C-alpha positions as CSV (number, residue, x, y, z in Angstrom):
1,M,-14.8,8.5,-33.0
2,K,-12.6,9.5,-30.0
3,R,-13.9,8.1,-26.7
4,V,-14.8,10.7,-24.0
5,K,-13.7,10.0,-20.5
6,Q,-16.7,10.5,-18.3
7,T,-18.4,8.3,-15.7
8,F,-22.0,7.5,-16.6
9,A,-25.1,5.4,-15.8
10,I,-27.5,3.9,-18.3
11,G,-31.3,4.2,-17.8
12,I,-33.5,2.0,-20.0
13,D,-37.2,2.8,-20.3
14,L,-38.9,-0.4,-21.6
15,G,-42.1,1.3,-22.8
16,T,-45.2,-0.1,-24.4
17,G,-44.5,1.5,-27.8
18,S,-40.7,1.8,-27.8
19,C,-37.5,1.4,-25.8
20,K,-35.6,4.5,-24.8
21,T,-32.1,4.7,-23.4
22,I,-30.6,7.6,-21.4
23,L,-26.9,8.0,-20.5
24,L,-26.6,10.1,-17.4
25,N,-23.6,11.4,-15.4
26,P,-23.6,11.6,-11.6
27,G,-24.7,15.3,-11.8
28,G,-27.9,14.4,-13.6
29,E,-26.7,15.6,-17.1
30,I,-27.9,13.6,-20.1
31,L,-24.8,12.6,-22.1
32,G,-26.6,10.6,-24.7
33,H,-29.9,9.0,-25.7
34,A,-31.6,6.9,-28.3
35,S,-34.8,5.0,-28.9
36,A,-35.9,1.9,-30.8
37,S,-39.3,0.6,-31.7
38,Y,-40.3,-3.0,-31.4
39,P,-40.8,-5.0,-34.6
40,S,-44.2,-6.7,-34.6
41,D,-42.9,-10.2,-35.4
42,G,-46.5,-11.3,-35.8
43,A,-47.6,-10.0,-32.4
44,E,-51.4,-9.9,-32.2
45,S,-51.5,-6.2,-31.4
46,R,-49.0,-3.4,-31.0
47,W,-50.5,-2.5,-27.7
48,K,-52.1,-5.6,-26.3
49,E,-49.6,-8.4,-27.0
50,Q,-46.0,-8.1,-27.9
51,Y,-43.3,-10.6,-28.9
52,P,-40.7,-11.1,-26.2
53,G,-37.8,-11.3,-28.7
54,S,-38.8,-8.0,-30.2
55,L,-38.6,-6.3,-26.8
56,L,-35.1,-7.7,-26.3
57,R,-34.0,-6.5,-29.8
58,G,-35.4,-3.1,-29.1
59,V,-33.4,-2.8,-25.8
60,I,-30.2,-3.9,-27.5
61,S,-30.7,-1.5,-30.4
62,S,-31.5,1.4,-28.2
63,V,-28.5,0.9,-25.9
64,N,-26.2,0.4,-28.8
65,Q,-27.3,3.5,-30.6
66,A,-27.0,5.6,-27.4
67,I,-23.4,4.3,-26.7
68,C,-22.2,4.6,-30.3
69,S,-23.6,8.1,-30.8
70,S,-22.4,9.5,-27.5
71,G,-18.7,8.9,-27.9
72,L,-18.5,7.7,-24.3
73,N,-16.2,4.9,-23.3
74,P,-18.0,1.7,-22.2
75,E,-15.3,1.2,-19.6
76,D,-16.7,4.2,-17.7
77,C,-20.2,2.8,-17.4
78,M,-21.2,2.3,-13.8
79,G,-24.0,0.1,-14.7
80,L,-27.5,0.0,-16.1
81,S,-31.1,-0.3,-14.9
82,V,-34.3,-1.2,-16.7
83,G,-37.6,0.4,-15.9
84,G,-40.5,-1.7,-17.2
85,A,-44.2,-1.0,-17.8
86,L,-46.5,-2.3,-15.1
87,H,-49.0,-5.2,-15.4
88,S,-47.4,-7.1,-18.2
89,L,-47.3,-10.9,-18.2
90,T,-45.4,-13.6,-20.1
91,V,-44.9,-17.2,-19.4
92,L,-41.7,-19.3,-19.8
93,D,-41.3,-23.0,-20.0
94,D,-38.7,-25.1,-18.2
95,Q,-36.2,-24.2,-21.0
96,N,-36.8,-20.5,-20.4
97,Q,-38.6,-20.1,-23.7
98,P,-41.7,-17.9,-23.9
99,L,-44.9,-19.9,-24.3
100,V,-47.0,-16.8,-25.0
101,G,-46.4,-13.2,-26.1
102,V,-46.1,-10.4,-23.5
103,L,-49.7,-9.5,-22.5
104,T,-49.6,-5.8,-21.7
105,W,-51.8,-3.6,-19.5
106,A,-54.1,-2.9,-22.5
107,D,-55.0,-6.6,-22.9
108,S,-58.6,-7.0,-21.7
109,R,-59.3,-10.6,-22.5
110,A,-59.5,-11.5,-18.8
111,A,-62.6,-9.4,-18.2
112,F,-64.8,-12.5,-17.6
113,Q,-62.2,-13.8,-15.0
114,A,-62.2,-10.4,-13.2
115,D,-66.0,-10.5,-12.9
116,A,-65.8,-14.1,-11.7
117,V,-63.4,-13.1,-8.9
118,R,-65.8,-10.3,-7.8
119,E,-68.6,-12.8,-7.6
120,T,-66.6,-14.9,-5.1
121,G,-66.8,-12.1,-2.6
122,K,-63.0,-12.1,-2.2
123,A,-62.3,-9.0,-4.3
124,H,-62.3,-6.4,-1.5
125,D,-60.1,-8.6,0.8
126,F,-57.7,-9.1,-2.1
127,Y,-57.5,-5.4,-2.7
128,L,-56.8,-4.6,1.0
129,R,-53.9,-7.0,0.9
130,T,-52.4,-6.2,-2.4
131,G,-53.5,-2.6,-3.2
132,C,-54.8,-3.8,-6.6
133,P,-58.4,-3.6,-7.5
134,I,-59.7,-6.6,-9.4
135,H,-59.4,-5.8,-13.1
136,P,-58.3,-7.7,-16.3
137,M,-55.1,-5.7,-16.6
138,Y,-53.5,-7.3,-13.6
139,P,-51.3,-10.4,-14.2
140,F,-53.2,-12.2,-11.4
141,I,-56.3,-12.0,-13.5
142,K,-54.4,-12.8,-16.7
143,I,-53.1,-16.0,-15.1
144,L,-56.7,-17.0,-14.4
145,W,-57.6,-16.3,-18.1
146,L,-54.6,-18.4,-19.3
147,R,-55.5,-21.3,-16.9
148,E,-59.1,-21.4,-18.2
149,N,-58.5,-20.7,-21.9
150,H,-55.1,-22.4,-22.5
151,P,-54.7,-25.1,-19.9
152,D,-52.0,-26.8,-22.0
153,L,-49.8,-23.7,-21.9
154,F,-50.6,-23.1,-18.3
155,N,-49.5,-26.6,-17.4
156,Q,-46.2,-26.2,-19.2
157,A,-45.5,-22.9,-17.4
158,A,-42.4,-22.9,-15.3
159,W,-42.3,-19.1,-14.7
160,F,-44.9,-16.3,-14.7
161,I,-43.0,-13.0,-15.2
162,S,-43.2,-9.4,-16.5
163,A,-41.6,-8.0,-19.6
164,K,-38.9,-6.3,-17.5
165,E,-38.1,-9.6,-15.7
166,Y,-37.7,-11.3,-19.1
167,I,-35.3,-8.6,-20.3
168,T,-33.2,-8.7,-17.1
169,Y,-33.1,-12.5,-17.2
170,C,-32.0,-12.4,-20.8
171,M,-29.2,-10.0,-19.9
172,T,-28.0,-11.8,-16.7
173,H,-29.7,-15.2,-16.4
174,K,-30.7,-14.1,-12.8
175,R,-34.2,-14.4,-11.6
176,I,-35.0,-11.2,-9.5
177,V,-38.0,-8.9,-9.5
178,D,-38.3,-5.5,-7.8
179,Y,-41.1,-4.8,-5.3
180,N,-43.0,-2.4,-7.5
181,I,-43.3,-4.6,-10.6
182,A,-44.3,-7.4,-8.2
183,A,-46.8,-5.3,-6.4
184,A,-48.5,-4.3,-9.6
185,S,-49.1,-8.0,-10.4
186,G,-51.9,-8.3,-7.9
187,L,-49.9,-11.2,-6.3
188,L,-47.9,-9.3,-3.7
189,N,-48.9,-8.6,-0.1
190,T,-48.2,-4.9,0.1
191,H,-48.0,-5.0,3.9
192,R,-45.7,-7.9,4.3
193,F,-43.5,-7.5,1.2
194,C,-44.0,-11.1,0.1
195,W,-46.0,-13.2,-2.4
196,D,-49.5,-13.7,-1.0
197,E,-50.0,-17.4,-0.5
198,E,-53.8,-17.4,-0.6
199,I,-53.9,-15.4,-3.8
200,L,-51.3,-17.6,-5.4
201,K,-53.4,-20.7,-4.4
202,F,-56.4,-19.0,-5.9
203,A,-54.5,-18.4,-9.2
204,G,-53.2,-22.0,-9.2
205,I,-49.5,-21.2,-9.0
206,T,-46.8,-21.3,-6.4
207,A,-44.1,-18.9,-5.3
208,D,-41.5,-21.2,-6.9
209,Q,-42.9,-20.0,-10.3
210,L,-42.2,-16.4,-9.5
211,F,-38.9,-14.5,-9.4
212,T,-37.2,-13.6,-6.1
213,L,-38.3,-10.3,-4.6
214,S,-35.7,-7.6,-3.9
215,D,-35.0,-3.9,-3.3
216,P,-34.6,-1.7,-6.4
217,R,-31.0,-0.9,-5.4
218,Q,-30.0,-4.6,-5.7
219,V,-27.4,-5.8,-8.1
220,V,-29.0,-8.3,-10.5
221,G,-25.7,-9.4,-12.1
222,G,-23.4,-8.7,-15.0
223,V,-24.5,-8.4,-18.6
224,L,-23.7,-11.7,-20.4
225,P,-20.9,-11.5,-23.0
226,E,-23.2,-12.2,-26.0
227,I,-25.7,-9.5,-25.0
228,A,-23.0,-7.0,-24.0
229,V,-21.2,-7.1,-27.3
230,Q,-24.5,-6.4,-29.2
231,M,-25.2,-3.4,-26.8
232,G,-21.7,-2.0,-27.2
233,L,-20.9,-2.6,-23.5
234,L,-18.2,-4.5,-21.7
235,P,-19.2,-8.0,-20.6
236,G,-20.0,-8.0,-16.9
237,T,-21.4,-4.4,-16.9
238,M,-23.5,-4.4,-13.8
239,V,-27.3,-4.5,-14.0
240,Y,-29.1,-2.9,-11.1
241,L,-32.7,-3.9,-10.4
242,G,-34.4,-0.5,-10.4
243,S,-38.1,-0.1,-10.5
244,S,-41.1,0.3,-12.8
245,D,-41.7,3.1,-15.4
246,A,-44.4,4.4,-13.1
247,V,-42.1,4.9,-10.1
248,N,-39.4,6.2,-12.5
249,S,-41.8,8.7,-14.0
250,S,-42.4,10.2,-10.6
251,L,-38.8,10.1,-9.5
252,G,-37.7,11.6,-12.8
253,S,-40.2,14.4,-12.4
254,G,-39.0,15.2,-8.9
255,T,-42.3,14.1,-7.4
256,I,-41.0,12.6,-4.2
257,S,-42.7,14.3,-1.2
258,P,-46.3,13.3,-0.2
259,N,-47.7,16.7,-1.1
260,Q,-46.7,16.3,-4.8
261,V,-48.3,14.4,-7.6
262,T,-47.1,13.4,-11.0
263,C,-49.5,13.9,-13.9
264,M,-48.3,11.5,-16.6
265,V,-49.8,11.1,-20.0
266,G,-48.0,8.8,-22.4
267,T,-49.6,5.8,-24.1
268,S,-51.8,5.6,-21.0
269,G,-52.1,8.2,-18.2
270,A,-51.8,8.4,-14.4
271,L,-51.7,10.5,-11.3
272,R,-49.2,9.2,-8.7
273,C,-48.1,10.3,-5.2
274,F,-45.4,8.9,-2.9
275,S,-46.3,7.9,0.6
276,D,-44.5,6.4,3.6
277,H,-47.3,4.0,4.3
278,P,-50.0,2.2,2.3
279,V,-52.9,4.4,1.3
280,L,-56.0,2.3,0.5
281,D,-59.5,3.4,-0.6
282,E,-62.5,1.6,0.9
283,Q,-64.2,2.1,-2.5
284,E,-61.3,0.6,-4.4
285,R,-61.0,3.6,-6.8
286,T,-57.2,3.8,-6.6
287,W,-54.3,1.5,-6.3
288,C,-51.3,1.4,-3.9
289,Y,-48.0,-0.4,-4.8
290,T,-44.9,-0.7,-2.6
291,V,-41.7,0.7,-4.1
292,D,-39.4,-0.6,-1.3
293,Q,-39.9,-1.2,2.4
294,Q,-40.1,2.5,3.2
295,H,-42.1,3.9,0.2
296,W,-45.4,3.2,-1.5
297,I,-46.8,4.9,-4.6
298,V,-50.5,5.6,-4.6
299,G,-52.7,6.8,-7.4
300,G,-54.9,6.0,-10.3
301,A,-54.2,5.2,-13.9
302,I,-56.2,5.6,-17.1
303,N,-55.8,3.3,-20.1
304,N,-56.6,5.9,-22.8
305,G,-54.0,8.6,-22.9
306,G,-51.8,9.0,-26.0
307,L,-53.4,5.7,-27.2
308,A,-56.7,7.6,-27.7
309,A,-54.9,10.3,-29.6
310,N,-53.3,7.7,-31.8
311,W,-56.7,6.1,-32.4
312,L,-58.1,9.4,-33.7
313,R,-55.1,10.1,-35.9
314,D,-55.4,6.6,-37.4
315,A,-59.1,6.9,-37.8
316,L,-58.8,10.1,-39.7
317,S,-56.1,8.5,-41.9
318,A,-58.2,5.4,-42.8
319,G,-59.1,5.1,-46.5
320,L,-56.6,7.6,-47.8
321,P,-55.1,6.8,-51.2
322,Q,-51.8,5.0,-51.1
323,G,-48.9,7.3,-50.6
324,K,-51.0,10.1,-49.1
325,S,-50.1,10.6,-45.4
326,G,-52.8,11.3,-42.8
327,P,-52.7,13.8,-40.0
328,G,-49.8,13.7,-37.5
329,F,-49.6,14.5,-33.8
330,D,-49.0,18.2,-34.5
331,D,-52.1,18.4,-36.7
332,L,-54.3,17.1,-33.9
333,M,-52.8,19.6,-31.5
334,N,-53.3,22.5,-34.0
335,W,-56.8,21.5,-34.7
336,A,-57.6,21.3,-31.0
337,N,-56.1,24.8,-30.5
338,D,-58.4,26.2,-33.2
339,I,-61.5,25.4,-31.1
340,P,-62.5,27.1,-27.8
341,A,-62.6,25.5,-24.4
342,G,-65.6,23.1,-24.2
343,A,-65.2,22.1,-27.9
344,D,-68.5,23.9,-28.7
345,G,-70.5,21.3,-26.7
346,V,-68.8,18.1,-28.0
347,L,-67.8,15.7,-25.3
348,C,-65.6,12.6,-25.5
349,L,-65.6,9.6,-23.3
350,P,-62.2,8.2,-24.4
351,F,-62.9,4.6,-23.5
352,F,-61.2,2.9,-26.5
353,T,-59.9,0.2,-24.3
354,V,-61.2,-1.0,-20.9
355,E,-60.8,1.6,-18.3
356,R,-59.1,1.8,-14.9
357,S,-59.4,4.4,-12.1
358,P,-61.7,5.4,-10.6
359,Y,-64.3,3.3,-12.3
360,W,-62.4,0.0,-13.0
361,N,-65.0,-0.7,-15.7
362,S,-64.1,-3.4,-18.3
363,K,-67.3,-2.9,-20.3
364,V,-66.9,0.8,-21.3
365,K,-66.9,1.9,-24.9
366,G,-65.7,5.1,-26.5
367,V,-68.2,7.9,-27.0
368,F,-68.5,11.2,-28.8
369,Y,-71.5,13.2,-27.6
370,G,-73.1,16.4,-28.8
371,L,-72.0,16.2,-32.5
372,Q,-73.8,18.4,-35.0
373,L,-73.3,19.3,-38.6
374,A,-71.2,22.3,-37.7
375,H,-68.6,20.2,-36.0
376,D,-65.5,18.7,-37.7
377,Q,-62.2,17.0,-37.0
378,R,-61.0,20.0,-35.0
379,H,-63.9,19.6,-32.5
380,L,-63.1,15.8,-32.3
381,S,-59.5,16.6,-31.5
382,R,-60.3,19.2,-28.8
383,A,-63.0,17.0,-27.2
384,L,-60.7,14.0,-27.1
385,L,-57.9,15.9,-25.3
386,E,-60.5,17.4,-22.9
387,G,-62.0,13.9,-22.4
388,I,-58.5,12.6,-21.3
389,A,-58.2,15.6,-19.0
390,Y,-61.7,14.8,-17.5
391,R,-60.5,11.3,-16.9
392,L,-57.4,12.6,-15.0
393,R,-59.7,15.0,-13.1
394,S,-61.8,12.1,-11.9
395,V,-58.7,10.5,-10.5
396,M,-57.5,13.7,-8.9
397,D,-60.8,14.2,-7.1
398,V,-60.3,10.8,-5.4
399,L,-56.7,11.5,-4.5
400,D,-57.7,14.8,-2.9
401,E,-60.2,12.8,-0.8
402,I,-57.9,9.9,0.4
403,H,-54.5,11.6,0.3
404,P,-55.3,15.2,1.2
405,G,-52.7,18.0,1.0
406,I,-51.5,17.8,-2.6
407,T,-50.1,21.2,-3.4
408,E,-48.0,20.6,-6.5
409,V,-48.6,18.8,-9.8
410,R,-45.6,17.9,-12.0
411,A,-46.1,16.8,-15.7
412,S,-44.4,13.8,-17.2
413,G,-44.8,11.8,-20.4
414,G,-45.2,12.5,-24.1
415,F,-47.9,15.1,-23.6
416,V,-45.3,17.6,-22.3
417,Q,-44.3,18.0,-25.9
418,S,-47.6,19.9,-26.6
419,R,-48.3,23.3,-25.0
420,V,-51.9,22.9,-26.1
421,W,-52.4,19.6,-24.3
422,L,-50.6,20.8,-21.2
423,Q,-52.8,23.9,-21.1
424,I,-56.1,21.9,-21.5
425,T,-55.0,19.6,-18.7
426,A,-54.0,22.5,-16.4
427,D,-57.4,24.2,-17.1
428,V,-59.5,21.1,-16.5
429,L,-57.6,20.2,-13.3
430,N,-57.5,23.9,-12.3
431,R,-54.0,23.3,-11.1
432,T,-50.6,24.7,-12.1
433,L,-48.5,22.1,-14.0
434,Y,-44.8,22.2,-13.2
435,I,-42.6,21.1,-16.1
436,P,-39.3,19.4,-15.2
437,S,-36.2,20.1,-17.2
438,D,-35.9,16.6,-18.6
439,K,-38.8,15.3,-20.7
440,E,-37.7,11.6,-20.7
441,T,-38.4,11.3,-17.0
442,S,-38.7,7.5,-16.9
443,G,-35.4,6.8,-18.6
444,V,-33.6,9.4,-16.6
445,A,-34.9,8.0,-13.3
446,A,-34.0,4.4,-14.4
447,A,-30.4,5.7,-14.3
448,F,-31.0,7.3,-10.9
449,W,-31.1,3.8,-9.3
450,V,-27.5,3.2,-10.5
451,L,-26.4,6.5,-8.9
452,L,-28.2,5.5,-5.7
453,A,-26.5,2.1,-5.7
454,H,-23.1,3.7,-6.1
455,G,-23.7,6.0,-3.2
456,F,-23.9,9.4,-5.0
457,F,-27.2,9.9,-3.2
458,Q,-28.2,8.4,0.1
459,S,-32.0,8.4,-0.4
460,I,-34.6,8.8,-3.1
461,E,-35.6,12.1,-1.5
462,E,-32.2,13.6,-2.3
463,L,-32.8,13.0,-6.1
464,V,-35.1,16.0,-6.3
465,T,-31.9,18.1,-6.6
466,L,-31.4,16.6,-10.1
467,V,-34.8,17.7,-11.3
468,P,-35.2,21.5,-11.8
469,I,-38.4,23.0,-12.9
470,I,-38.1,25.0,-16.1
471,E,-41.7,26.2,-16.7
472,K,-45.1,26.5,-15.1
473,I,-48.4,26.2,-17.0
474,L,-51.0,28.2,-15.1
475,P,-54.7,27.3,-15.5
476,D,-56.7,29.9,-17.5
477,Q,-59.3,31.2,-15.1
478,T,-61.6,32.4,-17.9
479,H,-62.1,28.7,-18.7
480,Q,-63.0,27.5,-15.3
481,S,-66.8,27.9,-15.5
482,I,-66.9,26.2,-18.9
483,Y,-64.9,23.2,-17.7
484,A,-66.8,23.0,-14.4
485,R,-70.0,22.7,-16.5
486,Q,-68.6,20.2,-19.0
487,Y,-67.0,18.1,-16.4
488,G,-70.3,17.8,-14.7
489,V,-71.9,16.7,-18.0
490,Y,-69.1,14.2,-18.5
491,K,-69.8,12.6,-15.1
492,K,-73.5,12.5,-15.7
493,L,-73.0,11.0,-19.2
494,Y,-70.8,8.2,-17.8
495,E,-73.3,7.4,-15.1
496,S,-76.2,7.4,-17.7
497,L,-74.3,5.0,-20.0
498,K,-73.1,2.5,-17.4
499,S,-76.2,0.3,-17.9
500,I,-75.8,0.5,-21.7
501,F,-72.1,-0.5,-21.4
502,E,-73.3,-3.5,-19.4
503,L,-75.1,-4.7,-22.5
504,S,-71.9,-4.5,-24.6
505,K,-70.2,-7.7,-25.6
506,I,-66.6,-8.0,-24.3
507,E,-64.3,-9.7,-26.8
């Protein structure tokens, strides 16, 4: 294949389910892309715990495919940046070998430890300092779980890091972490931009066991020869620190000013705004993580986004004869579209894993309410998508309270592939959804950090010029009375079940 002469940056989105690579020129044009799934390698769960080596192989494969299929010359690569999922944790020994798998945000085994921290009376103070409510997803709480349940591994630990840090270390042998990944660990003081000594002491670790904090524009180092060859890059290709997939999702959607919010639904879901100062909630319903020393991202996340849709698809496929395929994503969307707004009275509380904003309840369980003989898989599909939208609405209500003035909602994540899902979300939020031109917002924005580092843009605010809006999804006003009523029932149903959830055993 003849090599094309064109300068480009590489953005890597290290997602929960797969790794995606985007090749971007300085004008924001996508020149190539590829994705790779992670082999299980005996990992306990696709979502809850992953094998570090599988993540690295996924990154290498994704970059290699993108480079090879694009026809671009690796000599013209300005560098790459990795955007990693928040709240992951793995542990390395003094030989830099993983002692455990990568515990993802969906791992809820630390629920007991989260409750124990609340009982000390320190939870609110910790939140005000870190912007992180006490919850089992946070690496701070996962470290407590590891210390109490696997003291032998805890005592061998030389480093406590995220999946992104593991990948950048493997590529460069440099130990640097960006502010946002660090902030979402629950260990960073969001006001002072440093590891919080009291919280580290509470967790039983030291700052020497954590990577060095730095700005997302920072150069990490050059890609090591053995990794570069496998990726199809030149040895020494520069790696720029970048940020998390959460920040990248917002940047890639053009959601940069404080009056905008990103509505993201991928495996999980979130609503996120940028701010020039920390925005904290006295009721601890939302989180606030620093991006750099001038920007914070504030919002709320839900565990059960596309993960819930995958659960329903798998549940409807269970028990089928070998060789017969079950429903796919499009089937769920078509079924949901067959049923009117309100799902004929069926409601779903999509709590298939522990839940985050605004409830931060680690004891919730999934619920379908209102089922009758006339209902079928179409109603389940519609109710589940509406239930995810009600979860997002509950977060939006809080953001409107603590961060008033939101006038624009931009969509990001896998759900933008479905007009049905977008319309349901717009209807439930009663907000217009603005759809950016590029669907892979996290991967695109990972490459933005390379462009920023090279001086093509002077600030993240200027990046909005690279993100045109191609479509608007207006809320259907004929559905507003239906969704207002059903959303009210949803909230009452959750409140009524809280005491029942308390009786549920957490595994």
